[in-house]
PAPA-816202 format. One record per residue (C-alpha): residue number from 1; residue in three letters; x, y, z. Coordinates in nm, 3 decimals, decimal comma. Layout:
# residues N
 sese donu      xx      yy      zz
  NUM  ALA       X       Y       Z
...
END
This chain:
# residues 360
 sese donu      xx      yy      zz
    1  UNK  -4,369  10,083   8,016
    2  UNK  -4,223  10,381   8,065
    3  UNK  -3,841  10,482   7,951
    4  UNK  -3,674  10,494   8,284
    5  UNK  -3,882  10,097   8,341
    6  UNK  -3,702  10,008   7,995
    7  UNK  -3,356  10,097   8,116
    8  UNK  -3,436   9,948   8,466
    9  UNK  -3,504   9,661   8,252
   10  UNK  -3,214   9,601   8,015
   11  UNK  -3,008   9,692   8,317
   12  UNK  -3,097   9,403   8,494
   13  UNK  -3,061   9,152   8,171
   14  UNK  -2,747   9,269   8,119
   15  UNK  -2,602   9,203   8,478
   16  UNK  -2,725   8,835   8,452
   17  UNK  -2,574   8,775   8,144
   18  UNK  -2,250   8,862   8,279
   19  UNK  -2,322   8,704   8,608
   20  UNK  -2,370   8,369   8,378
   21  UNK  -2,118   8,392   8,168
   22  UNK  -1,900   8,431   8,468
   23  UNK  -2,037   8,100   8,634
   24  UNK  -1,947   7,952   8,314
   25  UNK  -1,617   8,048   8,277
   26  UNK  -1,548   7,976   8,657
   27  UNK  -1,702   7,638   8,574
   28  UNK  -1,475   7,552   8,289
   29  UNK  -1,187   7,704   8,448
   30  UNK  -1,225   7,508   8,749
   31  UNK  -1,273   7,196   8,589
   32  UNK  -0,922   7,238   8,385
   33  UNK  -0,760   7,269   8,697
   34  UNK  -0,877   6,958   8,825
   35  UNK  -0,796   6,763   8,536
   36  UNK  -0,455   6,911   8,492
   37  UNK  -0,367   6,843   8,893
   38  UNK  -0,494   6,493   8,796
   39  UNK  -0,285   6,416   8,485
   40  UNK  -0,004   6,569   8,684
   41  UNK  -0,042   6,321   8,927
   42  UNK  -0,036   6,077   8,691
   43  UNK   0,295   6,116   8,555
   44  UNK   0,468   6,128   8,856
   45  UNK   0,341   5,838   8,928
   46  UNK   0,493   5,687   8,616
   47  UNK   0,762   5,467   8,641
   48  UNK   0,914   5,643   8,307
   49  UNK   1,296   5,628   8,341
   50  UNK   1,473   5,908   8,255
   51  UNK   1,527   5,961   7,879
   52  UNK   1,915   6,072   7,791
   53  UNK   1,995   6,383   7,596
   54  UNK   1,900   6,435   7,237
   55  UNK   1,641   6,151   7,236
   56  UNK   1,274   6,232   7,268
   57  UNK   0,981   5,987   7,392
   58  UNK   0,764   5,826   7,167
   59  UNK   0,455   5,694   7,382
   60  UNK   0,645   5,441   7,453
   61  UNK   0,897   5,339   7,759
   62  UNK   1,255   5,297   7,649
   63  UNK   1,305   4,961   7,834
   64  UNK   0,924   4,795   7,653
   65  UNK   1,000   4,841   7,326
   66  UNK   0,842   4,564   7,037
   67  UNK   1,016   4,402   6,811
   68  UNK   0,830   4,217   6,546
   69  UNK   1,072   3,939   6,364
   70  UNK   0,848   3,937   6,031
   71  UNK   0,995   3,594   5,967
   72  UNK   1,203   3,331   6,124
   73  UNK   1,588   3,358   5,965
   74  UNK   1,571   3,070   5,686
   75  UNK   1,250   2,983   5,857
   76  UNK   1,406   2,791   6,157
   77  UNK   1,226   2,876   6,500
   78  UNK   1,396   2,910   6,786
   79  UNK   1,364   3,011   7,139
   80  UNK   1,394   3,429   7,168
   81  UNK   1,624   3,485   7,496
   82  UNK   1,629   3,779   7,720
   83  UNK   1,834   4,044   7,615
   84  UNK   1,919   4,094   7,951
   85  UNK   2,092   3,788   7,999
   86  UNK   2,259   3,862   7,676
   87  UNK   2,349   4,189   7,684
   88  UNK   2,294   4,298   8,017
   89  UNK   1,994   4,577   7,912
   90  UNK   1,626   4,598   7,942
   91  UNK   1,437   4,337   7,753
   92  UNK   1,209   4,424   7,454
   93  UNK   0,946   4,200   7,393
   94  UNK   1,055   4,031   7,063
   95  UNK   0,763   3,845   6,885
   96  UNK   0,768   3,663   6,568
   97  UNK   0,337   3,745   6,611
   98  UNK   0,194   3,913   6,328
   99  UNK  -0,096   4,043   6,499
  100  UNK   0,164   4,255   6,708
  101  UNK   0,249   4,476   6,377
  102  UNK   0,058   4,748   6,448
  103  UNK   0,198   4,829   6,791
  104  UNK   0,573   4,734   6,683
  105  UNK   0,804   4,970   6,697
  106  UNK   1,028   4,787   6,483
  107  UNK   0,969   4,513   6,249
  108  UNK   1,350   4,294   6,169
  109  UNK   1,318   4,196   5,765
  110  UNK   1,526   3,877   5,707
  111  UNK   1,659   3,982   5,344
  112  UNK   1,700   3,605   5,193
  113  UNK   1,325   3,506   5,365
  114  UNK   1,191   3,788   5,159
  115  UNK   1,381   3,853   4,856
  116  UNK   1,172   3,649   4,582
  117  UNK   0,939   3,945   4,593
  118  UNK   0,815   4,298   4,720
  119  UNK   0,471   4,100   4,792
  120  UNK   0,674   3,921   5,071
  121  UNK   0,712   4,259   5,234
  122  UNK   0,460   4,405   5,490
  123  UNK   0,150   4,475   5,323
  124  UNK  -0,015   4,642   5,591
  125  UNK  -0,008   5,049   5,651
  126  UNK   0,297   5,118   5,855
  127  UNK   0,220   5,291   6,170
  128  UNK   0,393   5,658   6,210
  129  UNK   0,634   5,525   6,486
  130  UNK   0,751   5,231   6,346
  131  UNK   1,097   5,141   6,230
  132  UNK   1,169   4,872   5,927
  133  UNK   1,523   4,716   6,022
  134  UNK   1,715   4,554   5,731
  135  UNK   1,844   4,244   5,850
  136  UNK   2,134   4,038   5,617
  137  UNK   2,438   3,848   5,724
  138  UNK   2,533   3,730   5,363
  139  UNK   2,789   3,890   5,181
  140  UNK   2,664   4,106   4,872
  141  UNK   2,732   3,790   4,639
  142  UNK   2,511   3,614   4,743
  143  UNK   2,241   3,911   4,823
  144  UNK   1,970   3,877   4,540
  145  UNK   1,718   4,110   4,419
  146  UNK   1,838   4,445   4,630
  147  UNK   1,673   4,678   4,402
  148  UNK   1,316   4,668   4,548
  149  UNK   1,428   4,719   4,882
  150  UNK   1,537   5,111   4,814
  151  UNK   1,277   5,337   5,032
  152  UNK   1,182   5,100   5,249
  153  UNK   1,399   5,084   5,555
  154  UNK   1,514   5,267   5,830
  155  UNK   1,784   5,103   5,977
  156  UNK   2,032   4,781   5,878
  157  UNK   2,186   4,552   6,040
  158  UNK   2,457   4,334   5,896
  159  UNK   2,804   4,233   5,982
  160  UNK   2,925   4,568   5,811
  161  UNK   3,109   4,804   6,067
  162  UNK   2,906   5,116   5,846
  163  UNK   2,583   4,921   5,929
  164  UNK   2,344   5,126   6,181
  165  UNK   2,359   4,829   6,379
  166  UNK   2,693   4,671   6,379
  167  UNK   2,625   4,249   6,442
  168  UNK   2,949   4,034   6,338
  169  UNK   3,000   3,691   6,299
  170  UNK   3,213   3,762   6,556
  171  UNK   3,454   3,977   6,816
  172  UNK   3,713   3,983   7,061
  173  UNK   3,685   4,020   7,448
  174  UNK   3,915   4,163   7,679
  175  UNK   4,001   3,904   7,964
  176  UNK   4,025   4,132   8,285
  177  UNK   4,344   3,907   8,391
  178  UNK   4,590   3,749   8,223
  179  UNK   4,526   3,437   8,081
  180  UNK   4,807   3,117   8,069
  181  UNK   4,760   2,975   7,725
  182  UNK   4,827   2,552   7,692
  183  UNK   4,804   2,493   7,343
  184  UNK   4,627   2,116   7,331
  185  UNK   4,793   1,822   7,174
  186  UNK   4,779   1,857   6,777
  187  UNK   4,813   1,550   6,592
  188  UNK   4,712   1,687   6,270
  189  UNK   4,779   1,959   6,026
  190  UNK   4,533   2,129   5,829
  191  UNK   4,195   2,066   5,817
  192  UNK   3,903   2,223   5,582
  193  UNK   3,560   2,203   5,638
  194  UNK   3,319   2,317   5,361
  195  UNK   2,943   2,350   5,250
  196  UNK   2,910   2,495   4,926
  197  UNK   3,134   2,335   4,668
  198  UNK   3,196   2,577   4,397
  199  UNK   3,486   2,431   4,159
  200  UNK   3,497   2,783   3,976
  201  UNK   3,521   2,965   4,285
  202  UNK   3,870   3,112   4,420
  203  UNK   3,883   2,898   4,752
  204  UNK   3,779   2,581   4,581
  205  UNK   4,106   2,680   4,357
  206  UNK   4,324   2,743   4,582
  207  UNK   4,278   2,447   4,750
  208  UNK   4,337   2,242   4,439
  209  UNK   4,665   2,433   4,401
  210  UNK   4,760   2,402   4,808
  211  UNK   4,695   1,996   4,857
  212  UNK   4,976   1,939   4,598
  213  UNK   5,223   2,079   4,873
  214  UNK   5,089   1,960   5,198
  215  UNK   4,770   1,714   5,323
  216  UNK   4,491   1,901   5,372
  217  UNK   4,188   1,722   5,490
  218  UNK   3,799   1,776   5,402
  219  UNK   3,504   1,786   5,586
  220  UNK   3,161   1,855   5,448
  221  UNK   2,940   1,684   5,176
  222  UNK   3,107   1,496   4,939
  223  UNK   3,402   1,476   5,198
  224  UNK   3,446   1,348   5,529
  225  UNK   3,164   1,392   5,796
  226  UNK   3,144   1,653   6,063
  227  UNK   2,912   1,525   6,313
  228  UNK   2,758   1,880   6,492
  229  UNK   2,834   1,766   6,814
  230  UNK   3,201   1,652   6,731
  231  UNK   3,217   1,991   6,530
  232  UNK   3,507   2,176   6,725
  233  UNK   3,694   1,881   6,899
  234  UNK   3,748   1,770   6,619
  235  UNK   3,918   2,045   6,400
  236  UNK   4,082   2,134   6,752
  237  UNK   4,310   1,794   6,633
  238  UNK   4,452   2,028   6,406
  239  UNK   4,754   2,273   6,384
  240  UNK   4,590   2,513   6,162
  241  UNK   4,216   2,528   5,963
  242  UNK   4,152   2,715   5,638
  243  UNK   3,903   2,993   5,694
  244  UNK   3,839   3,066   5,346
  245  UNK   3,487   3,272   5,269
  246  UNK   3,276   3,225   4,987
  247  UNK   3,314   3,543   4,862
  248  UNK   3,534   3,829   4,935
  249  UNK   3,376   4,144   5,048
  250  UNK   3,431   4,386   5,292
  251  UNK   3,423   4,316   5,700
  252  UNK   3,302   3,953   5,532
  253  UNK   3,429   3,707   5,810
  254  UNK   3,257   3,471   5,937
  255  UNK   3,193   3,118   6,149
  256  UNK   3,456   3,013   5,937
  257  UNK   3,703   3,249   6,140
  258  UNK   3,529   3,272   6,468
  259  UNK   3,398   2,958   6,537
  260  UNK   3,583   2,665   6,355
  261  UNK   3,914   2,832   6,415
  262  UNK   3,972   3,039   6,665
  263  UNK   3,687   2,866   6,903
  264  UNK   3,863   2,545   6,823
  265  UNK   4,230   2,613   6,915
  266  UNK   4,340   2,613   6,549
  267  UNK   4,549   2,895   6,363
  268  UNK   4,359   3,020   6,102
  269  UNK   4,478   3,040   5,739
  270  UNK   4,236   3,289   5,594
  271  UNK   4,121   3,438   5,211
  272  UNK   3,876   3,711   5,197
  273  UNK   3,934   4,098   5,240
  274  UNK   4,269   4,228   5,254
  275  UNK   4,503   4,208   5,580
  276  UNK   4,402   4,506   5,679
  277  UNK   4,040   4,457   5,707
  278  UNK   4,130   4,118   5,914
  279  UNK   4,360   4,346   6,134
  280  UNK   4,022   4,548   6,257
  281  UNK   3,872   4,279   6,397
  282  UNK   4,184   4,058   6,499
  283  UNK   4,561   4,139   6,637
  284  UNK   4,796   4,099   6,297
  285  UNK   4,974   3,762   6,489
  286  UNK   4,668   3,543   6,512
  287  UNK   4,651   3,416   6,191
  288  UNK   4,782   3,359   5,822
  289  UNK   4,686   3,549   5,540
  290  UNK   4,681   3,364   5,192
  291  UNK   4,799   3,696   5,019
  292  UNK   5,107   3,686   5,245
  293  UNK   5,273   3,408   4,998
  294  UNK   5,349   3,440   4,661
  295  UNK   5,200   3,112   4,617
  296  UNK   5,023   2,821   4,759
  297  UNK   5,349   2,626   4,715
  298  UNK   5,504   2,891   4,932
  299  UNK   5,221   2,922   5,207
  300  UNK   5,249   2,553   5,211
  301  UNK   5,640   2,548   5,315
  302  UNK   5,572   2,826   5,568
  303  UNK   5,271   2,595   5,751
  304  UNK   5,565   2,309   5,725
  305  UNK   5,790   2,536   5,902
  306  UNK   5,576   2,620   6,157
  307  UNK   5,457   2,254   6,199
  308  UNK   5,848   2,150   6,262
  309  UNK   5,917   2,469   6,488
  310  UNK   5,717   2,476   6,829
  311  UNK   5,791   2,816   6,940
  312  UNK   5,725   2,981   6,615
  313  UNK   5,413   2,785   6,588
  314  UNK   5,309   2,909   6,972
  315  UNK   5,372   3,217   6,907
  316  UNK   5,031   3,212   6,688
  317  UNK   4,849   3,227   7,041
  318  UNK   5,023   3,485   7,244
  319  UNK   4,765   3,749   7,162
  320  UNK   4,549   3,499   7,380
  321  UNK   4,659   3,576   7,716
  322  UNK   4,461   3,901   7,718
  323  UNK   4,178   3,844   7,431
  324  UNK   3,915   3,593   7,425
  325  UNK   3,716   3,519   7,109
  326  UNK   3,353   3,490   7,070
  327  UNK   3,224   3,288   6,812
  328  UNK   2,938   3,104   6,940
  329  UNK   2,659   3,345   6,881
  330  UNK   2,242   3,256   6,775
  331  UNK   2,031   3,509   6,580
  332  UNK   1,883   3,619   6,945
  333  UNK   2,265   3,839   6,982
  334  UNK   2,119   4,044   6,661
  335  UNK   1,773   4,045   6,782
  336  UNK   1,905   4,201   7,099
  337  UNK   2,129   4,467   6,927
  338  UNK   1,821   4,581   6,797
  339  UNK   1,663   4,611   7,100
  340  UNK   1,965   4,785   7,241
  341  UNK   1,999   5,023   6,963
  342  UNK   1,653   5,090   6,992
  343  UNK   1,690   5,186   7,383
  344  UNK   1,989   5,372   7,334
  345  UNK   1,999   5,601   6,996
  346  UNK   1,808   5,917   6,933
  347  UNK   1,440   5,877   6,774
  348  UNK   1,544   6,025   6,478
  349  UNK   1,368   5,860   6,130
  350  UNK   1,552   5,811   5,816
  351  UNK   1,507   5,630   5,532
  352  UNK   1,759   5,392   5,360
  353  UNK   1,734   5,564   5,013
  354  UNK   1,990   5,344   4,829
  355  UNK   2,035   5,023   4,959
  356  UNK   2,151   4,858   4,623
  357  UNK   2,425   5,117   4,595
  358  UNK   2,516   5,058   4,974
  359  UNK   2,576   4,720   5,004
  360  UNK   2,770   4,604   4,738
END
């Protein structure tokens, strides 16, 4: 073949190669456009809600989080209620079925059920989107083995105001309209219900002094019985209730005040953190603090004076015209507060490095 023929052949090959490449590029390009439009139409039809500012999406809709209860608190199974009913928020899927572990957005781990050994914590690899929530309503005095909890958890939920998820034993709700307060008839003076009798504790020692000067009816193990179905009706017969905590710690104000006292309609006499701490949760004239008196004898005399003076006694109920105590809560309220936090807080991961130092 002469040189001119070779030149024509090479030119043809180049043209064919360019045409072939152009066909491939066009095919890939149109396939990409088709897939892009298809994906775009799927996104536009998706029911994902608008994401608040400063939040990022992690593959799941904000109204469809899954929360795994690693254990039932204290091993007590209960019915899981809807968060839309309790808090008026989109429902989370809350389950105690551990087969959901790898899909769960959060795992709530109740301290008292896992504190015996690190082996009680989840041992499987943690999904990158998952957060562990340390859950505890006990005081530091009754929260053992915190050391091996360090660097494991992302969030905390407890009665402490500085928790990531603040979930107290009770609270006050503001009434829409003033309420006319009627104090039920009271035939008895002072009541106290106690389940853990420790003679060395401050509260038992204080009671030992107080009973020398005033009659105190004691309910609980080793004392008078207090049936569950007659709990509030029995305590409502008393003018005062000893809301004595089992240990003294910041914000540790339990059902002894919220339920036993305030829901029963008895004026609480408190033994716990300082008065200023109580006043972060209650009006100053809603309770009587033992620290306000030099001795148990002085407190007893003050209670007797209020017993004789109906007007002064009624002054401890004036706050109820515009505030309502809430103290009949279940574990579901705590779960749903975690649900709300997952839905409303920025998705920024952190680790609680020194839980043992913080919770003390």
